[in-house]
C-alpha positions as CSV (number, residue, x, y, z in Angstrom):
1,X,88.4,153.2,-73.9
2,X,90.2,156.1,-72.4
3,X,89.5,159.8,-73.1
4,X,92.7,160.1,-75.0
5,X,91.9,157.1,-77.2
6,X,88.5,158.6,-77.9
7,X,90.2,161.7,-79.3
8,X,88.6,164.1,-76.9
9,X,89.8,167.6,-77.7
10,X,88.0,169.6,-75.0
11,X,87.1,169.3,-71.4
12,X,89.4,168.1,-68.6
13,X,91.4,165.8,-70.8
14,X,92.5,168.3,-73.4
15,X,96.0,168.4,-71.9
16,X,96.4,164.7,-72.6
17,X,96.5,165.3,-76.4
18,X,100.0,165.0,-77.8
19,X,100.8,167.0,-80.9
20,X,103.9,168.1,-82.8
21,X,106.0,165.1,-81.7
22,X,107.7,162.8,-84.1
23,X,106.4,159.2,-84.5
24,X,108.7,156.5,-83.2
25,X,111.6,155.8,-85.5
26,X,111.1,152.1,-85.8
27,X,110.6,149.4,-88.4
28,X,112.8,151.1,-91.0
29,X,115.4,149.1,-92.9
30,X,118.6,150.8,-91.6
31,X,120.6,149.5,-94.6
32,X,118.3,150.5,-97.4
33,X,117.8,154.0,-96.0
34,X,121.5,154.6,-95.6
35,X,122.4,155.8,-99.1
36,X,126.1,156.7,-98.4
37,X,126.8,153.3,-96.9
38,X,125.2,151.5,-99.8
39,X,127.0,153.5,-102.4
40,X,130.5,153.4,-100.8
41,X,130.2,149.7,-100.1
42,X,130.0,149.1,-103.8
43,X,132.4,151.7,-105.1
44,X,135.1,152.3,-102.5
45,X,134.7,149.0,-100.7
46,X,134.3,147.0,-103.9
47,X,132.0,144.6,-102.1
48,X,130.7,143.0,-105.3
49,X,133.7,140.7,-105.8
50,X,134.2,137.0,-105.7
51,X,133.8,136.9,-101.9
52,X,130.3,138.2,-101.7
53,X,128.2,138.5,-104.9
54,X,126.2,141.7,-105.3
55,X,122.8,140.0,-105.0
56,X,123.9,137.9,-102.0
57,X,125.6,140.8,-100.3
58,X,122.6,143.0,-100.7
59,X,120.3,140.4,-99.4
60,X,122.2,139.7,-96.2
61,X,122.7,143.4,-95.5
62,X,119.0,144.1,-96.1
63,X,118.2,141.3,-93.7
64,X,120.4,142.9,-91.0
65,X,119.0,146.3,-91.8
66,X,115.5,145.1,-91.1
67,X,116.6,143.4,-87.9
68,X,118.4,146.3,-86.3
69,X,115.7,148.7,-87.4
70,X,112.9,146.7,-85.8
71,X,111.1,147.8,-82.7
72,X,112.2,144.6,-81.0
73,X,115.9,145.2,-81.6
74,X,115.7,148.8,-80.5
75,X,113.9,147.7,-77.4
76,X,116.6,145.1,-76.7
77,X,119.2,147.8,-77.1
78,X,117.4,149.9,-74.5
79,X,117.0,147.1,-72.1
80,X,120.6,146.0,-72.4
81,X,121.7,149.5,-71.3
82,X,119.1,149.8,-68.6
83,X,120.1,146.5,-67.1
84,X,124.0,146.4,-67.1
85,X,126.0,143.2,-66.4
86,X,126.3,141.9,-62.9
87,X,129.4,140.1,-61.6
88,X,129.0,136.9,-59.5
89,X,132.3,135.9,-58.1
90,X,130.9,133.0,-56.0
91,X,128.0,130.6,-56.2
92,X,125.5,130.5,-53.3
93,X,127.4,127.6,-52.0
94,X,130.7,129.5,-51.8
95,X,132.4,128.1,-54.9
96,X,134.4,130.5,-57.0
97,X,132.6,130.8,-60.4
98,X,133.6,134.3,-61.8
99,X,130.5,134.7,-64.0
100,X,129.0,137.8,-65.5
101,X,125.2,137.8,-65.8
102,X,123.8,139.8,-68.7
103,X,120.2,140.7,-69.5
104,X,118.6,138.4,-72.0
105,X,118.3,141.3,-74.4
106,X,122.1,141.4,-74.7
107,X,122.3,137.7,-75.7
108,X,119.6,138.3,-78.3
109,X,121.6,141.2,-79.8
110,X,125.0,139.4,-79.9
111,X,123.4,136.2,-81.2
112,X,121.9,138.2,-84.2
113,X,125.3,139.9,-84.9
114,X,127.2,136.6,-84.8
115,X,124.6,134.9,-87.1
116,X,125.0,137.7,-89.6
117,X,128.8,137.3,-89.7
118,X,129.5,140.7,-88.2
119,X,132.5,139.2,-86.4
120,X,134.5,136.9,-88.7
121,X,132.7,136.7,-92.1
122,X,135.6,138.4,-93.9
123,X,138.0,135.6,-92.6
124,X,135.6,132.8,-93.3
125,X,134.9,133.8,-96.9
126,X,137.9,136.0,-98.0
127,X,137.9,137.9,-101.3
128,X,137.6,141.3,-102.9
129,X,135.2,143.4,-100.9
130,X,134.9,140.8,-98.1
131,X,136.1,143.2,-95.4
132,X,133.9,146.1,-96.6
133,X,130.9,143.7,-96.5
134,X,131.8,142.6,-93.0
135,X,132.4,146.2,-92.0
136,X,128.9,147.2,-93.2
137,X,127.4,144.4,-91.1
138,X,129.4,145.5,-88.1
139,X,128.3,149.1,-88.5
140,X,124.6,148.2,-88.9
141,X,124.5,146.4,-85.6
142,X,126.8,148.9,-83.8
143,X,124.6,151.7,-85.0
144,X,121.8,150.7,-82.7
145,X,123.6,148.8,-79.8
146,X,127.3,149.6,-79.5
147,X,128.2,147.6,-76.4
148,X,128.1,144.1,-77.9
149,X,130.4,145.4,-80.7
150,X,133.4,145.0,-78.3
151,X,133.5,141.2,-78.3
152,X,132.4,141.1,-81.9
153,X,135.4,143.3,-82.9
154,X,137.9,141.4,-80.8
155,X,136.8,138.1,-82.2
156,X,137.3,139.4,-85.7
157,X,140.7,140.8,-84.8
158,X,141.9,137.8,-82.9
159,X,142.1,135.7,-86.1
160,X,145.1,137.8,-87.3
161,X,147.1,136.8,-84.2
162,X,145.8,133.2,-84.0
163,X,147.1,132.5,-87.5
164,X,150.7,132.8,-86.0
165,X,150.0,129.6,-84.1
166,X,148.8,126.9,-86.5
167,X,147.9,124.3,-83.9
168,X,145.9,126.8,-81.8
169,X,144.3,128.1,-85.0
170,X,143.2,124.7,-86.0
171,X,141.4,124.3,-82.7
172,X,139.9,127.8,-82.4
173,X,139.3,129.2,-85.9
174,X,136.4,126.9,-86.8
175,X,134.6,128.1,-83.7
176,X,135.4,131.7,-84.3
177,X,134.0,131.4,-87.9
178,X,130.8,129.8,-86.6
179,X,127.5,131.7,-86.8
180,X,126.4,130.0,-83.5
181,X,126.4,131.9,-80.2
182,X,126.0,130.4,-76.8
183,X,126.7,132.3,-73.5
184,X,127.5,129.0,-71.7
185,X,131.1,128.5,-70.4
186,X,131.8,125.1,-71.7
187,X,134.6,123.4,-73.7
188,X,133.9,122.3,-77.3
189,X,130.7,124.3,-78.0
190,X,130.4,125.1,-81.7
191,X,130.9,128.9,-81.5
192,X,133.4,131.0,-79.6
193,X,134.2,134.7,-79.0
194,X,137.5,136.3,-78.0
195,X,138.5,139.1,-75.7
196,X,141.9,140.6,-74.7
197,X,143.8,141.5,-71.5
198,X,146.7,143.7,-72.2
199,X,146.9,146.7,-69.8
200,X,147.9,146.8,-66.2
201,X,147.7,149.4,-63.4
202,X,151.2,150.5,-63.5
203,X,151.6,150.6,-67.3
204,X,148.4,151.5,-69.1
205,X,149.4,152.0,-72.8
206,X,153.0,151.1,-71.9
207,X,152.5,147.4,-72.0
208,X,156.2,146.7,-71.8
209,X,155.9,147.8,-68.1
210,X,153.6,144.8,-67.5
211,X,154.5,142.6,-64.5
212,X,152.2,139.6,-65.2
213,X,154.5,136.6,-65.4
214,X,154.4,133.4,-67.5
215,X,156.3,130.3,-66.5
216,X,156.5,127.4,-68.8
217,X,155.1,124.0,-67.7
218,X,155.3,121.4,-70.4
219,X,153.4,122.5,-73.5
220,X,151.7,125.4,-71.8
221,X,152.6,128.3,-69.5
222,X,151.2,129.3,-66.1
223,X,150.4,133.0,-65.8
224,X,150.3,135.0,-62.5
225,X,149.4,138.6,-62.3
226,X,146.7,141.3,-62.5
227,X,145.1,142.9,-65.5
228,X,143.5,146.4,-65.0
229,X,141.3,146.1,-68.1
230,X,140.0,142.8,-69.4
231,X,137.4,143.4,-72.1
232,X,134.3,141.2,-72.4
233,X,135.3,138.8,-69.6
234,X,132.6,136.2,-70.5
235,X,134.4,135.5,-73.8
236,X,135.6,132.0,-74.4
237,X,139.2,132.8,-74.7
238,X,141.6,135.8,-74.4
239,X,144.8,137.1,-75.9
240,X,147.0,138.1,-72.9
241,X,150.4,139.7,-72.7
242,X,152.8,138.4,-70.0
243,X,156.5,138.5,-69.2
244,X,158.6,135.5,-69.9
245,X,162.4,135.1,-69.8
246,X,162.8,136.3,-73.4
247,X,160.6,139.3,-72.8
248,X,156.9,140.1,-73.3
249,X,155.0,137.2,-74.8
250,X,151.5,136.8,-76.2
251,X,149.3,133.9,-74.8
252,X,146.0,132.4,-75.5
253,X,144.1,131.9,-72.2
254,X,140.8,129.9,-72.4
255,X,138.1,130.2,-69.8
256,X,137.5,126.5,-69.9
257,X,140.2,123.9,-70.2
258,X,140.0,120.8,-72.4
259,X,139.0,118.5,-69.4
260,X,136.0,120.7,-68.8
261,X,137.5,122.4,-65.7
262,X,137.4,126.2,-65.6
263,X,140.7,128.0,-65.9
264,X,141.7,130.3,-63.0
265,X,140.2,133.6,-64.1
266,X,139.3,135.6,-61.0
267,X,137.3,138.7,-61.7
268,X,137.8,141.3,-59.0
269,X,135.2,143.7,-60.1
270,X,133.5,145.2,-63.1
271,X,134.4,148.6,-64.3
272,X,131.8,151.3,-63.6
273,X,132.1,153.0,-67.0
274,X,130.8,156.3,-68.4
275,X,129.3,154.5,-71.3
276,X,129.4,151.1,-73.0
277,X,127.1,150.0,-70.2
278,X,125.7,146.9,-71.8
279,X,129.2,145.4,-72.1
280,X,131.2,144.2,-69.2
281,X,134.9,145.2,-68.6
282,X,136.7,143.8,-65.6
283,X,139.8,143.6,-63.5
284,X,141.1,140.1,-63.4
285,X,143.6,138.1,-61.4
286,X,145.6,135.2,-62.9
287,X,147.1,132.6,-60.5
288,X,148.8,129.7,-62.2
289,X,146.3,130.3,-65.1
290,X,146.9,128.1,-68.1
291,X,148.0,129.9,-71.3
292,X,149.5,128.8,-74.6
293,X,152.1,131.0,-76.2
294,X,151.5,132.4,-79.7
295,X,154.5,133.2,-81.9
296,X,158.1,133.2,-80.7
297,X,159.2,133.8,-77.1
298,X,159.4,137.5,-76.2
299,X,157.6,138.6,-79.4
300,X,154.3,139.2,-77.9
301,X,153.9,142.8,-78.9
302,X,154.6,142.0,-82.5
303,X,152.2,139.0,-82.3
304,X,149.3,141.1,-81.0
305,X,149.8,144.1,-83.2
306,X,147.7,142.5,-86.0
307,X,144.8,142.3,-83.6
308,X,145.4,145.9,-82.5
309,X,145.4,147.2,-86.1
310,X,142.1,145.6,-86.8
311,X,140.4,146.7,-83.5
312,X,141.6,150.2,-84.3
313,X,139.8,149.9,-87.6
314,X,136.7,148.8,-85.8
315,X,136.9,151.8,-83.5
316,X,136.6,153.9,-86.7
317,X,133.7,151.7,-87.9
318,X,132.0,152.0,-84.5
319,X,132.3,155.8,-84.4
320,X,131.0,156.0,-88.0
321,X,128.1,153.8,-87.0
322,X,127.4,156.1,-84.0
323,X,127.5,159.2,-86.3
324,X,125.0,157.5,-88.5
325,X,122.6,156.9,-85.6
326,X,123.0,160.5,-84.5
327,X,122.3,161.9,-87.9
328,X,119.3,159.6,-88.5
329,X,117.7,160.5,-85.2
330,X,118.3,164.2,-85.6
331,X,117.0,164.3,-89.2
332,X,113.9,162.2,-88.1
333,X,113.2,164.8,-85.5
334,X,113.8,167.7,-87.8
335,X,111.5,166.3,-90.5
336,X,108.6,165.7,-88.1
337,X,108.8,168.6,-85.7
338,X,107.5,172.1,-86.4
339,X,108.7,175.4,-84.9
340,X,107.9,179.0,-85.8
341,X,105.6,178.0,-88.6
342,X,107.6,175.4,-90.5
343,X,109.4,172.1,-90.1
344,X,112.7,172.3,-88.2
345,X,114.6,170.9,-91.1
346,X,113.4,173.9,-93.2
347,X,114.7,176.4,-90.7
348,X,118.0,177.8,-92.3
349,X,120.1,177.6,-89.1
350,X,118.9,174.0,-88.4
351,X,119.3,172.8,-91.9
352,X,122.9,174.0,-91.9
353,X,123.6,172.1,-88.6
354,X,121.9,168.9,-89.9
355,X,123.7,169.1,-93.2
356,X,127.0,169.5,-91.5
357,X,126.3,166.6,-89.2
358,X,125.4,164.5,-92.3
359,X,128.6,165.6,-94.0
360,X,130.7,164.4,-91.1
361,X,128.9,161.1,-91.0
362,X,129.4,160.6,-94.8
363,X,133.1,161.4,-94.6
364,X,133.5,158.8,-91.8
365,X,131.6,156.3,-93.8
366,X,133.6,156.7,-97.0
367,X,137.0,156.4,-95.2
368,X,135.7,153.4,-93.3
369,X,134.9,151.6,-96.6
370,X,138.3,152.5,-98.0
371,X,140.2,151.2,-95.0
372,X,138.2,148.0,-94.9
373,X,139.0,147.3,-98.6
374,X,142.7,147.7,-97.7
375,X,142.5,144.7,-95.4
376,X,141.3,142.2,-98.1
377,X,143.3,139.2,-98.9
378,X,144.6,140.7,-102.2
379,X,146.3,143.6,-100.5
380,X,149.8,143.9,-101.9
381,X,152.8,145.7,-100.3
382,X,151.6,149.2,-101.2
383,X,148.1,148.6,-99.9
384,X,149.5,147.1,-96.7
385,X,151.7,150.2,-96.3
386,X,148.8,152.5,-96.9
387,X,146.6,150.8,-94.3
388,X,149.4,150.8,-91.7
389,X,149.4,154.6,-91.7
390,X,145.9,155.4,-92.8
391,X,144.3,153.3,-90.0
392,X,146.1,155.2,-87.3
393,X,145.6,158.6,-88.9
394,X,141.8,158.0,-89.4
395,X,141.4,156.4,-85.9
396,X,142.8,159.6,-84.4
397,X,140.5,162.0,-86.3
398,X,137.2,160.2,-86.8
399,X,137.1,158.9,-83.2
400,X,138.1,162.3,-81.9
401,X,135.1,163.9,-83.8
402,X,132.6,161.4,-82.4
403,X,131.7,162.8,-79.0
404,X,131.0,166.4,-80.2
405,X,129.1,165.0,-83.2
406,X,126.8,163.1,-80.8
407,X,126.4,166.2,-78.6
408,X,125.4,168.4,-81.5
409,X,122.9,165.8,-82.8
410,X,121.5,165.5,-79.2
411,X,121.0,169.3,-79.1
412,X,118.9,169.1,-82.3
413,X,116.3,167.1,-80.4
414,X,116.3,169.8,-77.6
415,X,115.2,168.5,-74.2
416,X,114.2,165.1,-75.7
417,X,117.8,164.5,-76.7
418,X,118.9,164.8,-73.1
419,X,116.4,162.2,-71.9
420,X,117.3,158.5,-71.6
421,X,114.0,157.5,-73.4
422,X,115.8,158.6,-76.6
423,X,119.0,156.9,-77.9
424,X,121.2,160.0,-78.2
425,X,122.0,160.3,-74.5
426,X,123.4,156.8,-74.7
427,X,125.3,157.6,-77.9
428,X,126.8,160.7,-76.3
429,X,128.2,158.6,-73.5
430,X,129.3,155.9,-75.9
431,X,131.4,157.8,-78.4
432,X,134.4,158.7,-76.2
433,X,135.4,155.1,-75.7
434,X,136.3,154.7,-79.3
435,X,138.8,157.5,-79.0
436,X,140.3,156.0,-75.9
437,X,140.3,152.3,-76.7
438,X,143.3,150.9,-78.6
439,X,145.2,154.2,-78.2
440,X,144.3,157.6,-76.9
441,X,144.9,160.7,-79.1
442,X,148.5,161.2,-78.1
443,X,149.3,157.5,-78.4
444,X,147.9,157.3,-81.9
445,X,149.4,160.5,-83.1
446,X,152.8,159.5,-81.9
447,X,152.3,156.1,-83.5
448,X,151.8,157.8,-86.8
449,X,155.1,159.6,-86.4
450,X,156.8,156.4,-85.4
451,X,155.5,154.7,-88.5
452,X,156.8,157.5,-90.7
453,X,160.3,156.8,-89.3
454,X,160.3,153.0,-89.4
455,X,158.1,152.4,-92.4
456,X,158.8,155.3,-94.9
457,X,156.9,153.3,-97.6
458,X,153.7,154.0,-95.7
459,X,154.1,157.7,-96.2
460,X,154.6,157.3,-99.9
461,X,151.5,155.0,-100.2
462,X,149.4,157.4,-98.1
463,X,150.4,160.4,-100.2
464,X,149.8,158.5,-103.4
465,X,146.2,157.8,-102.3
466,X,145.7,161.5,-101.6
467,X,147.1,162.6,-105.0
468,X,144.5,160.5,-106.9
469,X,142.2,163.5,-106.3
470,X,144.7,166.2,-107.5
471,X,143.6,168.6,-110.1
472,X,139.9,168.3,-109.2
473,X,139.6,171.2,-106.7
474,X,141.9,174.1,-106.2
475,X,141.3,174.3,-102.4
476,X,142.3,170.7,-102.1
477,X,145.4,171.1,-104.2
478,X,146.5,174.1,-102.1
479,X,145.9,172.2,-98.9
480,X,147.9,169.3,-100.3
481,X,150.8,171.6,-101.3
482,X,151.0,172.9,-97.7
483,X,150.7,169.4,-96.3
484,X,153.5,168.2,-98.5
485,X,155.7,171.1,-97.4
486,X,155.0,170.4,-93.7
487,X,155.8,166.7,-94.1
488,X,159.1,167.2,-95.9
489,X,161.4,168.0,-92.9
490,X,159.3,165.7,-90.6
491,X,160.0,162.6,-92.6
492,X,163.7,162.9,-91.8
493,X,163.3,162.8,-88.0
494,X,159.5,162.5,-87.3
495,X,159.8,162.1,-83.5
496,X,161.5,165.5,-83.3
497,X,158.1,166.9,-84.1
498,X,156.1,165.2,-81.3
499,X,154.7,168.5,-80.1
500,X,153.1,169.0,-83.5
501,X,151.9,165.4,-83.9
502,X,148.2,166.2,-83.5
503,X,148.3,169.0,-85.9
504,X,150.0,166.9,-88.6
505,X,147.7,163.9,-88.1
506,X,144.6,166.0,-88.3
507,X,145.6,167.5,-91.6
508,X,146.5,164.0,-93.0
509,X,143.1,162.7,-91.9
510,X,141.1,165.5,-93.5
511,X,143.1,165.3,-96.7
512,X,142.3,161.5,-96.9
513,X,138.6,162.1,-96.4
514,X,138.5,165.0,-98.9
515,X,140.4,162.9,-101.5
516,X,137.9,160.1,-101.2
517,X,134.8,162.4,-101.3
518,X,136.2,164.3,-104.4
519,X,136.6,160.9,-106.2
520,X,133.4,159.1,-105.1
521,X,130.8,161.5,-103.6
522,X,128.3,163.8,-105.4
523,X,129.6,167.4,-106.0
524,X,127.2,168.7,-103.3
525,X,129.0,166.6,-100.7
526,X,132.6,167.0,-101.8
527,X,132.4,170.7,-102.4
528,X,130.9,171.5,-99.0
529,X,133.4,169.2,-97.3
530,X,136.5,170.7,-99.0
531,X,135.4,174.3,-98.4
532,X,134.4,173.8,-94.7
533,X,137.3,171.5,-93.7
534,X,140.2,172.5,-95.8
535,X,139.4,176.1,-96.8
536,X,141.0,179.2,-95.2
537,X,137.8,179.9,-93.3
538,X,137.3,176.3,-92.1
539,X,135.4,175.8,-88.8
540,X,134.9,172.6,-86.9
541,X,131.8,173.8,-85.0
542,X,128.8,172.3,-86.7
543,X,126.4,174.5,-88.6
544,X,129.1,176.7,-90.3
545,X,128.8,175.4,-93.9
546,X,129.4,178.2,-96.4
547,X,126.5,180.0,-98.1
548,X,127.4,178.2,-101.3
549,X,126.8,174.8,-99.9
550,X,124.0,172.7,-101.4
551,X,122.3,171.8,-98.1
552,X,119.3,170.3,-99.8
553,X,121.5,167.9,-101.8
554,X,123.4,166.8,-98.7
555,X,120.3,166.3,-96.7
556,X,118.6,164.3,-99.5
557,X,121.3,161.6,-99.2
558,X,120.9,161.5,-95.4
């Protein structure tokens, strides 16, 4: 027995006593303690329909909440980031193998996410609320370990594009729908994950500048070229853009061919990233690499846009999950740490900051559930038009808010927040990738303007959703009146307003969040959000909620 174990409070060991530190935040059920997620899943997401019954849905989410809240899962998350992937281009005998070695913790994490259906459950069992249920699963796992969410997201999104090629879909979809995960590179294994390789050095977001070439040979094509970003390179197959005679095409490129031989997939190096450390991203060379075209010749961008739309949604979900982690950790610290004679959470300045962080997190959660619902199988033309615009609008704003939200939460922990032993340093590095992946701020904002010009029905559907909250709050109504006035000339020639794109999209995103909170959240939440985000004295620095805000009511839900 050590002196510390013996509880010695005097003598030479007194400095070993640890007081006024929070206990470890482990072995909590991250689903049952997340009141906003549980409520909005049922109301906004309608995840009690025929796809997932209420009892079954609750049970599966509670099971996942227990898994990700466990000490084991949190330790695996730590280990996966402490031990990033390692590239092995050659075997010890000199053979080209192009394999990425992950820490066993990463495989345990991704196996649990796949088993829970965080990747493709909404496709496997479609119905009302199926996408909200899948989104909640995705968010629970991404809340604690975000790196694995990349291949999980792309596997979900790839289904949309694969459906354009029935023969390929027949081969690959059963494996994508499987709850089995194996890291082995082998043909015919029961489960599969997908990645993508779109961007190149000279083009970046401008994929039409790609130079990777596809030449037809029988029923398949041979691809030659270089991809600057290939996400999750140990996936079983990839969607790749390459030039063919008719223009830019979309191709399915497997890692292993049907005869068991490995496809040519030469990884040049892994990216040394700011965050997302547990997940590998690579540069890859194709040299007569086998690929199978999806959709019509030269229609690759159109073919892959379904995948892009859904991965954009998952960027929102991932950011919202990160916000939840930040709020949970900050509140845990505030409720267990004392300063100046009282708990941190009871200090007026700190309670305002914590409530504001919780408000941002709740707004991201409610809009996540609304967007997920819009992707269900029963989405008609109006709902499809709404999600076309609303996904891009929300991706811009929520993901843009992520990094500063993580920073402010990290500051709530003081010096501990800056230390790698606690998860918020990892989260701070993680959040920016969601704003960059699948379109940076300018790309997304300009895409919103483009959609206004080419798909005017999307504007009508978006505004109709906002107006469902009209008449409930004068500040919201005034904000909507000004927004409508600003949009009127823009709708005639939206790209003429490119210099104001960010300003416009920001207001649209805030109006959507406010509309949803007015309709579905308690008054304490909606009132504070409307006044602090839409009012004349609005401020986007956290901790500036008005004196009238019900901070206790907001914090009770968090």
